[in-house]
Structures are given as structure tokens and as C-alpha cells.
C-alpha positions in Angstrom: -2.1 -14.8 3.6 -4.2 -11.8 2.7 -2.4 -9.5 5.2 1.1 -9.8 3.6 2.5 -7.3 1.1 3.5 -8.5 -2.3 5.6 -6.7 -5.0 2.5 -5.9 -7.0 1.1 -3.7 -4.2 4.0 -1.3 -4.2 4.9 1.5 -6.5 8.5 0.9 -7.3 9.6 3.0 -10.3 10.3 6.7 -10.3 8.3 7.1 -13.6 5.2 5.8 -11.7 5.7 8.3 -8.9 6.2 11.1 -11.5 3.0 10.0 -13.4 1.0 9.9 -10.2 2.4 13.3 -9.2 1.4 14.8 -12.5 -2.0 13.4 -13.0 -3.2 12.3 -9.5 -5.7 13.8 -7.2 -4.4 15.4 -4.0 -5.7 15.2 -0.5 -4.1 17.1 2.4 -4.3 15.9 6.0 -2.5 17.3 9.0 0.5 15.1 8.6 0.3 13.8 5.0 -0.3 14.8 1.4 -1.9 11.8 -0.3 -1.7 11.6 -4.1 -4.0 9.1 -5.7 -5.2 8.0 -9.1 -7.3 5.1 -10.2 -5.1 2.5 -11.8 -7.6 0.3 -13.8 -6.8 -2.8 -11.8 -8.6 -4.5 -8.9 -5.9 -3.8 -6.3 -4.5 -0.8 -4.6 -0.8 0.1 -4.8 1.1 2.4 -2.6 4.3 4.3 -2.3 5.7 6.4 0.5 7.8 9.6 0.3 9.6 10.8 3.4 12.1 13.6 2.7 14.9 14.8 4.9 12.6 17.6 6.1 10.9 15.0 8.2 14.0 14.1 10.2 16.9 11.8 10.2 17.0 8.3 8.7 15.6 6.7 11.8 12.6 9.0 11.9 11.9 8.6 8.1 12.2 4.8 8.3 9.8 4.7 11.3 7.2 6.6 9.4 7.5 4.4 6.4 7.2 1.3 8.5 4.0 2.6 10.1 2.5 3.5 6.8 3.4 0.1 5.3 1.9 -1.6 8.4 -1.4 0.4 8.0 -1.6 -0.5 4.4 -0.9 -4.2 5.1 -3.6 -4.5 7.8 -6.2 -2.2 6.2 -6.2 -3.1 2.5 -9.9 -3.3 2.5 -10.1 0.5 3.2 -8.4 1.3 -0.1 -10.1 1.7 -3.4 -8.4 0.2 -6.5 -5.9 3.0 -7.1 -2.3 4.1 -6.8 -1.4 6.0 -3.7 1.6 8.0 -2.7 1.8 9.0 0.9 4.0 12.1 1.4 4.9 12.7 5.0 4.9 16.2 6.3 7.1 17.7 9.0 6.0 16.4 12.4 4.8 13.0 11.2 7.6 11.3 13.0 6.1 12.3 16.4 2.9 10.3 15.7 2.1 7.1 17.5 0.8 4.2 15.2 -2.7 4.7 16.6 -2.7 8.4 15.7 -1.4 7.7 12.2 -3.9 5.0 11.7 -6.8 7.2 12.7 -5.6 10.0 10.3 -5.2 7.6 7.4 -8.6 6.0 8.0 -10.3 9.3 7.8 -8.4 10.1 4.6 -9.3 6.8 3.0 -13.0 7.3 3.9 -12.8 10.8 2.4 -11.2 9.4 -0.8 -13.8 6.7 -1.0 -16.6 9.3 -0.7 -15.0 11.5 -3.3 -14.9 8.6 -5.7 -18.5 7.6 -5.0 -19.8 11.2 -5.3 -18.4 11.4 -8.8 -19.6 8.2 -10.3 -21.5 5.8 -8.0 -25.2 5.2 -8.5 
């Protein structure tokens, strides 16, 4: 039950993406730019941006499926915030394991950034 995705865990509206883009913190990895901002709730929400620079529709959809699967299986790695994963060129060449390792490191870094600024 806890491993499924519900509508409340997705960023759905353009205005929410624009707000996150304007006021969110940014973390660059080799294959992603991750925008994130604390959302004041107890649950993480995510969105995925995969532009045509990434490749054709098949490649973009594959990357989006892998990010969704990572989020679905690893919700406990996320802080309560809104996340937008922006895929960079070359992301479509990753295997799921490579993508998972990269995003785990990124989530650990984000968690440490949050804790270094306000945890006691």
C-alpha cells in the first residue's frame, strides 16, 4: 500500500512548477538538475521535466518512468518538500541502477543540506 503513487504526491499544475523554479533550491548532478523547496506538509511531491533535448518521446518517457519508479520505491529517502527532476542530455542512456545511485546520492545531499541549516 505504501509503495503506490497517489495524486497528492505529484506536482500537476504549471503554476506549481513555476513557483518551484522561481523560489526553489537547486542541486546539480551529472544527469539531473533537481529543484526542491520545502512544502509545509508531511509528504514529498515530485514532478519530472524531460525536454526534447533529451531525445525522442520513447527516451523521454523511459526516463520519466524510471524517476517515478525510484520515487515510488524510495519515498523514505525524501524530505517533506516539492521536487522537480529536470533530466539533462544523456540521461536516457542510464540504466535504472545507475539512475537510482545518482538520485540516492542527491537525496542524501539534500537531506544533509537541510539538516546543516536547522537541525539540532
